[in-house]
C-alpha positions in Angstrom: -8.0 17.0 -18.7 -5.6 14.4 -19.8 -4.3 11.6 -17.2 -0.8 9.5 -17.1 -2.9 6.8 -18.8 -4.5 8.7 -21.6 -1.4 10.4 -22.3 0.3 6.9 -22.3 -2.5 5.8 -24.7 -1.6 8.7 -27.1 1.9 7.6 -27.2 3.2 10.5 -24.8 6.0 10.2 -22.2 5.5 12.4 -19.2 8.0 13.7 -16.7 6.6 11.6 -14.3 7.1 8.5 -16.6 10.9 9.6 -17.1 11.5 9.9 -13.3 9.7 6.2 -12.7 11.7 5.0 -15.7 15.0 6.2 -13.8 14.2 4.8 -10.3 13.4 1.6 -11.8 16.0 1.0 -14.0 13.6 1.0 -17.4 13.5 3.2 -20.4 10.6 5.9 -20.6 9.0 3.8 -23.5 8.4 1.1 -21.3 7.1 2.3 -18.7 5.0 4.3 -21.0 3.8 1.1 -22.4 3.2 -0.4 -19.2 1.1 2.7 -18.1 -0.8 2.7 -21.3 -1.9 -1.1 -20.6 -3.0 -0.5 -17.0 -0.3 -2.7 -15.8 1.6 -0.1 -14.0 -0.1 3.0 -12.5 1.9 6.8 -11.2 -0.2 8.2 -8.7 0.2 11.8 -9.1 -2.7 14.6 -8.9 -2.2 17.5 -11.2 -2.2 19.8 -8.2 1.0 18.4 -6.5 4.3 18.5 -7.0 6.9 15.6 -5.9 9.1 13.0 -7.4 6.6 10.2 -8.9 6.5 6.6 -8.1 5.3 4.1 -10.4 3.2 0.9 -8.4 2.7 -2.2 -10.8 4.2 -5.2 -13.4 7.7 -5.5 -13.0 8.5 -2.7 -10.8 9.7 -2.6 -7.1 7.1 -3.7 -4.8 6.1 -0.5 -3.1 5.1 0.0 0.6 2.4 2.5 2.4 1.9 4.2 5.3 -1.5 4.5 7.1 -1.4 7.7 9.4 -4.2 9.7 10.7 -6.0 11.2 13.7 -9.0 9.9 15.4 -12.0 11.0 17.4 -10.3 9.8 20.6 -6.7 11.0 19.4 -5.9 14.1 17.1 -2.7 15.8 17.3 -1.9 17.5 14.1 2.0 17.4 15.2 1.8 13.8 16.1 0.6 13.0 12.3 3.5 15.3 11.4 6.1 13.2 13.1 4.6 10.0 11.7 4.6 11.2 8.2 8.3 12.0 8.5 9.0 8.9 10.0 7.2 7.0 7.6 9.3 8.8 4.7 12.5 8.7 6.4 12.3 4.8 6.6 11.2 4.2 3.3 7.3 4.5 2.6 6.8 5.4 -0.9 3.1 6.4 -0.3 1.3 7.7 2.9 -2.3 7.7 3.5 -4.3 9.9 5.9 -7.3 7.8 7.3 -8.0 10.6 9.9 -11.7 10.4 11.1 -11.0 13.0 14.3 -10.4 16.5 14.6 -10.3 19.0 11.7 -10.3 16.5 8.9 -9.4 19.5 6.2 -6.5 21.0 8.0 -5.0 17.7 8.7 -5.3 16.8 5.3 -3.9 20.0 4.1 -1.1 19.9 6.2 0.0 16.2 5.5 -0.3 17.0 1.7 1.8 20.1 1.9 4.5 18.3 3.6 4.6 15.3 1.9 7.4 14.5 -0.5 5.5 11.2 -1.4 2.2 10.3 -2.9 -0.8 10.8 -0.6 -4.2 8.5 -0.4 -7.4 8.7 1.5 -10.8 7.1 2.1 -13.4 10.0 1.5 -16.3 8.3 3.0 -14.7 8.5 6.5 -14.7 12.4 6.2 -18.4 12.2 5.1 -19.4 9.4 7.8 -17.8 11.8 10.8 -20.6 14.3 10.0 -23.7 12.2 8.9 -25.3 9.3 10.4 -25.2 6.1 8.2 -28.8 6.7 6.8 -28.0 10.2 5.8 -25.2 9.3 3.5 -25.9 10.0 -0.3 -24.5 10.5 -3.7 -24.2 14.1 -3.5 -22.5 14.5 -0.2 -20.2 11.9 -1.0 -19.1 13.3 -4.6 -18.8 16.7 -3.2 -16.4 15.4 -0.6 -14.5 13.3 -3.2 -14.3 16.5 -5.4 -13.3 18.6 -2.8 -10.3 15.9 -1.8 -9.2 15.7 -5.8 -8.7 19.6 -5.8 -6.7 19.6 -2.3 -4.1 17.5 -4.3 -5.2 13.6 -3.3 -3.2 11.5 -5.4 -5.3 8.0 -5.1 -8.4 7.5 -3.4 -10.1 4.2 -1.9 -13.8 3.7 -2.9 -15.4 0.6 -2.0 -17.6 0.5 -5.1 -18.0 -3.3 -4.8 -20.1 -3.2 -2.0 -23.4 -3.8 -3.9 -26.8 -5.1 -2.8 -26.0 -7.8 -4.9 -22.4 -8.3 -3.1 -23.8 -7.5 0.7 -26.7 -10.4 -0.2 -23.9 -13.0 -1.2 -22.6 -12.2 2.7 -25.6 -12.4 4.4 -26.6 -15.9 2.6 -23.6 -17.9 2.5 -24.3 -21.5 4.2 -21.4 -20.7 6.3 -21.1 -17.9 7.8 -17.8 -15.4 8.3 -16.3 -15.3 11.7 -15.0 -11.8 11.3 -17.8 -10.2 9.2 -17.0 -6.9 7.5 -14.0 -5.4 8.7 -13.5 -3.0 6.2 -14.7 0.7 7.7 -15.7 2.1 4.7 -17.2 -1.4 3.7 -19.2 -1.5 6.7 -20.5 2.0 6.3 -21.7 1.4 2.7 -23.4 -2.0 3.7 -25.1 0.0 6.7 -26.3 2.6 4.3 -27.7 0.0 1.7 -29.4 -1.9 4.7 -30.8 1.1 6.3 -32.1 3.3 2.9 -32.6 0.3 0.5 -30.8 2.0 -2.1 -27.9 1.1 -4.2 -24.3 2.2 -3.2 -23.9 5.7 -4.8 -20.2 4.6 -5.8 -21.7 1.9 -8.2 -24.6 3.3 -9.3 -22.9 6.3 -10.3 -19.6 5.1 -11.1 -19.0 7.4 -14.4 -19.5 10.3 -12.2 -16.5 9.1 -10.0 -14.6 8.5 -12.9 -15.5 12.1 -14.3 -14.0 13.7 -11.0 -10.7 11.3 -11.4 -10.1 12.2 -15.0 -10.5 15.9 -14.2 -7.5 15.9 -11.6 -5.6 12.7 -12.5 -6.6 11.2 -9.1 -5.9 7.1 -9.1 -8.8 5.2 -8.3 -8.0 2.3 -5.4 -10.9 -0.3 -6.0 -11.3 -1.3 -1.9 -11.9 -4.3 -0.8 -15.1 -3.8 1.4 -15.7 -7.2 1.9 -11.9 -8.5 2.5 -11.2 -11.0 5.3 -10.6 -10.0 8.6 -10.1 -13.6 9.8 -8.2 -16.2 8.3 -10.8 -18.7 8.6 -13.2 -16.1 6.1 -10.4 -15.8 3.3 -11.1 -16.5 -0.4 -15.1 -17.3 0.6 -18.1 -16.7 -1.9 -18.6 -12.7 -0.9 -15.0 -11.5 -1.3 -15.0 -13.3 -4.6 -18.5 -11.8 -5.5 -17.2 -8.5 -4.6 -13.8 -9.1 -6.7 -16.0 -9.7 -9.7 -17.3 -6.3 -9.4 -14.2 -4.9 -9.1 -12.9 -6.5 -12.4 -15.5 -5.1 -14.4 -15.0 -1.4 -12.6 -11.4 -1.6 -13.1 -12.0 -2.3 -16.8 -14.2 0.3 -17.2 -12.1 3.1 -15.2 -9.1 2.1 -18.2 -11.4 2.7 -21.0 -12.3 6.3 -19.7 -8.5 7.1 -19.3 -8.6 6.6 -15.4 -5.8 4.7 -13.4 -7.0 2.0 -11.1 -5.4 -0.2 -8.7 -7.3 -3.1 -6.7 -7.2 -3.6 -3.2 -6.9 -7.2 -1.6 -7.4 -8.9 2.0 -6.6 -8.9 4.8 -6.3 -11.9 6.6 -4.9 -15.1 4.5 -3.5 -18.2 5.7 -0.2 -18.9 3.9 -1.3 -21.9 1.7 -3.9 -19.4 0.3 -1.9 -16.3 -0.6 -0.7 -17.3 -4.1 -4.2 -18.5 -5.3 -5.5 -15.2 -4.0 -2.8 -13.2 -5.8 -3.4 -15.2 -9.2 -7.3 -14.9 -8.7 -7.1 -11.2 -8.5 -4.7 -10.5 -11.2 -6.7 -12.9 -13.7 -10.1 -11.3 -12.5 -9.0 -7.6 -12.6 -7.0 -7.9 -15.7 -3.4 -7.3 -14.3 -4.5 -4.2 -12.6 -1.8 -3.8 -9.8 -2.8 -5.1 -6.8 -2.5 -3.5 -3.1 -2.7 -5.7 -0.1 -3.0 -5.0 3.9 -0.5 -7.4 5.2 -1.6 -10.0 4.4 -2.0 -11.5 8.0 -1.1 -14.6 8.1 -2.7 -16.0 11.7 -5.2 -14.2 14.1 -3.6 -14.8 17.0 -0.6 -12.3 17.1 -1.8 -9.1 18.4 1.0 -7.0 19.2 3.2 -8.4 16.7 1.1 -8.3 13.7 3.6 -6.3 11.8 5.4 -9.8 11.8 2.4 -11.6 10.7 1.8 -9.0 8.0 5.4 -9.1 6.9 5.4 -12.7 6.3 2.5 -12.6 4.3 3.6 -9.5 2.6 6.5 -11.1 1.5 4.6 -14.3 0.0 2.1 -12.0 -1.6 5.0 -9.6 -3.1 6.6 -12.6 -4.6 3.4 -14.0 -5.9 2.8 -11.0 -7.8 1.5 -8.0 -5.4 2.6 -4.9 -6.7 1.9 -2.4 -3.1 1.9 -3.5 0.6 0.0 -1.2 2.9 1.9 -1.6 6.2 0.6 -3.7 9.4 2.3 -2.2 12.8 2.5 -3.7 15.9 -0.6 -1.3 17.3 -2.8 -3.5 14.5 -6.5 -4.2 16.1 -5.2 -2.6 19.4 -4.7 1.4 19.3 -3.8 4.5 17.0 -0.3 3.7 15.8 2.5 6.2 17.2 5.5 7.0 15.8 7.7 4.0 17.0 4.9 2.0 15.7 4.9 3.6 12.3 8.8 3.0 12.0 8.2 -0.7 12.8 5.7 -1.3 10.5 7.1 0.5 7.6 10.6 -1.5 8.3 8.5 -4.9 8.2 6.9 -4.3 5.1 9.8 -2.6 3.4 11.6 -6.3 4.4 9.0 -8.1 2.6 8.5 -5.8 -0.4 12.3 -6.5 -1.0 11.8 -10.0 -0.1 9.4 -10.4 -3.0 11.2 -8.5 -5.5 14.3 -10.8 -5.1 11.7 -13.7 -5.7 10.1 -12.0 -8.6 13.6 -11.2 -10.4 12.9 -7.4 -10.0 15.4 -4.9 -11.8 18.3 -4.2 -9.0 16.9 -6.0 -6.5 19.8 -9.0 -6.5 22.3 -6.3 -7.2 21.5 -4.8 -4.0 21.7 -8.0 -2.2 25.1 -8.7 -3.9 26.5 -5.3 -2.8 25.5 -6.1 0.8 27.1 -9.6 0.3 30.1 -8.1 -0.9 30.7 -5.4 2.0 30.1 -8.4 4.7 32.8 -10.3 3.1 35.2 -7.2 3.1 34.1 -6.5 6.7 33.4 -3.2 5.3 31.2 -1.6 7.7 30.8 1.7 6.3 29.2 0.2 3.2 26.6 -2.2 5.2 25.1 0.7 6.9 24.8 2.3 3.7 23.4 -0.4 2.0 20.8 -1.4 4.7 17.2 -1.1 4.5 17.5 1.1 7.6 21.0 2.3 8.0 20.7 3.6 11.4 19.9 0.5 13.5 23.2 -1.4 12.1 25.4 1.3 13.0 23.7 2.1 16.4 24.3 -2.0 17.3 27.9 -2.0 16.0 29.1 1.4 17.3 27.5 0.7 20.8 29.2 -2.6 21.1 32.7 -3.6 22.7 34.1 -4.1 19.2 33.0 -0.5 17.7 36.4 0.5 16.7 37.4 -2.9 15.3 37.1 -5.0 12.0 35.2 -7.6 13.7 32.1 -7.8 16.1 31.3 -9.1 19.2 29.4 -11.9 18.1 32.7 -13.9 17.2 35.3 -11.5 17.8 38.8 -13.3 17.0 36.8 -16.0 15.8 35.3 -14.3 13.1 34.7 -16.6 10.1 34.9 -13.9 7.5 38.5 -12.7 8.8 39.8 -16.3 8.8 38.4 -16.7 5.4 39.8 -13.7 4.0 43.5 -14.3 5.7 43.6 -18.0 4.2 42.9 -16.7 0.7 45.9 -14.5 1.3 48.2 -17.4 2.3 47.2 -19.3 -0.8 
């Protein structure tokens, strides 16, 4: 089965490449060439139909929203509402991270109702059914194959958790504060310890590639040893895993499978640019997908802000895909309001990064908003806003709802005063 990558390498322009080109201000030929080099991916399972989105070099920084039920809270209607909110506020991707309830049914409903790409972490499903020492390649690959046939567009797989990388983690002179905070990473590390066997996702990597090739599922090579504390950022274990992911990314491209790399996590501000540069170099420019990163560990309840600060710096440094962080991070399963706040914080970070990178159309968008403000054109301001709902609610709910000015400056509005000055001159 041909994938977006293999078709691009053969010089073919797909409908999905045309759609990405239209949305990004590129020619289809430019998008094809970026896909062929592995610098852009278009996650698009052959079993689905939606408007394609590209992730990678020179394109707008995209945002993913994690949703999904847990063993303690599993309401299908609630997850559908989260999906609707995430898409309404601009998420280009949604990951179903469900670990409770009827997982197949929840995934099926989300895929059927999603107008954007869908990602999953297959080991979560396996781990809800089996003890750690019962996880094996056959069961894991059967789950991956099933989800691929259901229509999942990209999967996070922690292939870099190996006996070697776990040994690096366990024998560092300065041990981590946070240990392993990736669910998938912790499960596979525990499997290695319990069984003495190698990670089947690493040991049988070609089998994984064959499944992805058949259904054109994009691999998101997960950072199972990502830092979960700022103190742990860019340590030996993280770098050891990243070296493995660089090797596996090259193998995936050669096989014809689209691939992107996941990154941290918790990273101090002064280390973010270095971390992005290192990943891009080691992983041959593959699209980079990060959670946050969170720039401090002391703001529970406000981690959408700490994540947005890190996300803006990361996007400016070259990150291509931001996974949102909600106010509920580290505390509970997010609700629909948390989803909205998380998406908006990451959308702001993504666009701030795009302005710094010079992404096509980013500056023109900001300039259009500046002109609307200069003209006191409130309707255009609402339309141009990342969130078109909240600005209108603020203005129209104020005492100056029908006036040209707002209640901040009122009759002393500097913009209106300057506009009148220019008319006099």
